C-alpha positions in Angstrom: -165.1 59.6 -70.1 -164.9 63.3 -70.2 -163.0 64.5 -72.8 -161.7 68.4 -72.7 -161.0 70.6 -75.8 -158.7 73.6 -75.0 -157.9 76.2 -77.7 -156.6 79.7 -77.6 -159.2 81.6 -75.3 -162.0 78.8 -75.0 -162.5 75.8 -72.8 -165.3 72.8 -73.4 -166.0 69.1 -72.3 -168.2 66.2 -73.6 -169.4 63.7 -71.8 -169.6 60.3 -73.1 -171.7 57.3 -71.0 -170.8 53.6 -72.2 -173.1 50.9 -71.5 -170.8 48.4 -73.3 -167.1 48.8 -75.1 -168.3 49.4 -78.2 -172.0 51.0 -77.6 -172.3 54.4 -77.1 -175.5 55.5 -74.7 -175.1 59.6 -74.0 -172.7 61.9 -75.8 -173.7 65.1 -74.2 -172.4 68.7 -74.4 -171.6 70.1 -70.4 -169.9 73.3 -71.3 -167.7 76.3 -72.8 -166.8 79.2 -70.8 -164.1 81.6 -72.1 -160.8 81.0 -70.0 -159.9 84.6 -69.7 -163.3 86.1 -68.3 -163.2 86.1 -64.4 -165.9 85.9 -61.4 -166.8 88.2 -59.0 -163.4 87.2 -57.2 -161.0 87.0 -59.6 -161.0 83.3 -60.2 -161.3 81.2 -63.0 -164.6 79.8 -63.4 -165.4 76.2 -61.8 -167.5 73.6 -62.3 -169.9 71.2 -60.3 -171.5 68.5 -62.3 -172.2 64.8 -61.6 -173.5 62.6 -63.5 -174.2 59.0 -61.6 -176.1 56.1 -62.4 -177.6 54.0 -59.8 -180.5 52.3 -58.0 -183.1 53.8 -55.7 -182.7 52.7 -52.0 -186.4 52.9 -50.9 -189.3 54.6 -52.4 -189.6 58.3 -52.5 -191.9 60.0 -51.3 -192.9 64.1 -51.8 -192.9 66.4 -49.2 -193.5 69.8 -49.3 -191.9 73.0 -48.1 -194.1 76.8 -48.1 -195.2 76.4 -52.2 -191.9 73.7 -53.3 -192.0 70.0 -53.0 -189.3 68.3 -52.9 -188.5 64.5 -52.6 -185.1 63.1 -50.8 -183.6 59.4 -51.8 -180.8 58.0 -51.5 -179.4 56.7 -54.3 -176.5 53.3 -54.1 -173.8 53.4 -56.9 -171.8 49.9 -57.3 -168.0 50.4 -57.8 -166.5 48.2 -60.8 -165.6 44.7 -58.6 -162.2 43.9 -58.1 -160.3 40.5 -59.4 -159.8 38.8 -55.7 -163.5 41.3 -54.1 -165.7 38.5 -53.9 -169.0 41.2 -54.0 -168.8 44.8 -55.1 -168.5 47.6 -53.0 -171.2 50.6 -53.6 -171.2 54.0 -52.6 -174.2 55.5 -51.2 -175.4 59.4 -52.4 -178.4 61.5 -50.5 -179.8 63.1 -53.3 -182.8 66.0 -53.1 -184.5 66.5 -56.4 -187.0 69.9 -56.5 -190.7 70.5 -57.8 -190.8 68.8 -61.4 -187.7 66.8 -60.9 -189.7 65.5 -57.2 -192.9 64.3 -59.3 -191.5 62.4 -61.8 -189.1 60.4 -59.3 -191.6 59.9 -57.1 -194.4 58.8 -60.3 -191.9 56.6 -62.4 -189.5 55.2 -59.7 -189.5 52.7 -56.6 -187.2 51.1 -55.0 -184.5 49.2 -56.9 -185.3 51.2 -59.9 -182.2 52.1 -62.1 -181.4 56.2 -62.7 -179.2 58.3 -64.1 -179.3 61.7 -62.5 -177.4 65.0 -63.5 -176.8 66.9 -60.8 -174.3 69.4 -58.1 -172.8 68.7 -54.8 -173.9 71.0 -52.2 -172.8 71.0 -48.8 -174.7 71.9 -45.7 -173.1 73.0 -42.3 -175.4 72.3 -38.9 -174.7 71.6 -35.7 -175.7 68.4 -33.5 -174.9 68.0 -30.1 -172.8 70.9 -30.0 -170.8 69.6 -32.7 -170.1 71.2 -35.7 -171.3 68.7 -38.9 -171.4 69.0 -42.9 -173.1 66.9 -45.0 -173.1 66.8 -49.0 -176.0 66.1 -51.2 -176.3 65.6 -55.1 -179.2 68.1 -55.8 -180.5 66.7 -59.4 -180.8 69.5 -62.2 -182.2 65.8 -64.7 -182.9 62.5 -64.9 -183.0 59.9 -67.2 -185.2 56.7 -67.4 -182.0 54.0 -67.7 -183.4 50.9 -67.4 -185.6 48.3 -65.4 -185.5 46.7 -62.0 -183.6 43.4 -61.4 -186.3 41.7 -60.9 -189.1 43.2 -63.7 -186.7 41.9 -66.4 -188.9 39.4 -68.6 -186.8 37.0 -70.5 -188.0 36.2 -73.6 -187.7 32.8 -75.5 -187.3 32.8 -78.7 -186.6 28.9 -79.7 -188.3 27.4 -82.6 -190.4 24.5 -82.4 -191.7 22.7 -85.7 -193.9 20.5 -84.0 -196.0 23.8 -83.1 -196.7 24.7 -86.7 -198.9 23.3 -89.0 -197.3 23.5 -92.5 -199.2 25.0 -95.8 -198.9 23.9 -98.8 -201.6 26.3 -101.7 -202.5 29.9 -100.7 -206.8 28.7 -100.5 -205.5 26.9 -97.2 -204.8 30.5 -95.5 -207.4 31.5 -93.3 -206.8 35.0 -93.8 
C-alpha cells in the first residue's frame, strides 16, 4: 500500500508492507521532492522504485565483470488467488544485484528462499537474429531477510503431558 501526501510545493510517499491484516512489518519513507523543481529537460521529477517479495527460482551464483561482482537471478512472486482458481499464478522477474548486494544474496539465499528486495526497473535493448528486443531487469538496491524456506519451517509441539513430569512437594526435593 502506498500512501501519498501532497501539500503546497512538496510531495512524499510512504510504503507500508503488511504481513497480515493487522500486523505492519515495515513502514518506509520513500521520497520527498519539490514539485516545482524541473529536471534538465523541463519535466517534473519521476519515481522508478519497485518492492518485490518472492522466492528465488534457482541457486544464485556470483560472477565478475572487470572489477565488479554481480549476481543474476529470477524471483517468483505469487499473485493473489482468485475465487475460482485452483492454483495461484506467479510472475517471474529477472533481477541483478551488484557487488556487496550480490555477495549477500549468494552467501545467504538459495533456491526457494523467500526474499524481499527493493530496486529499480531497467530496460536493455539488444538485437538477436536481426530482431530488436527489449529485456527488463530489476536492479537490486536493498535486500531484506523475510523468512525461511517452506520445507525448513519447523513445527514445534508445545503440548503438555503431565505424566512426563515428576511432582515435587518440598524445596529439598529440587535438584538445584
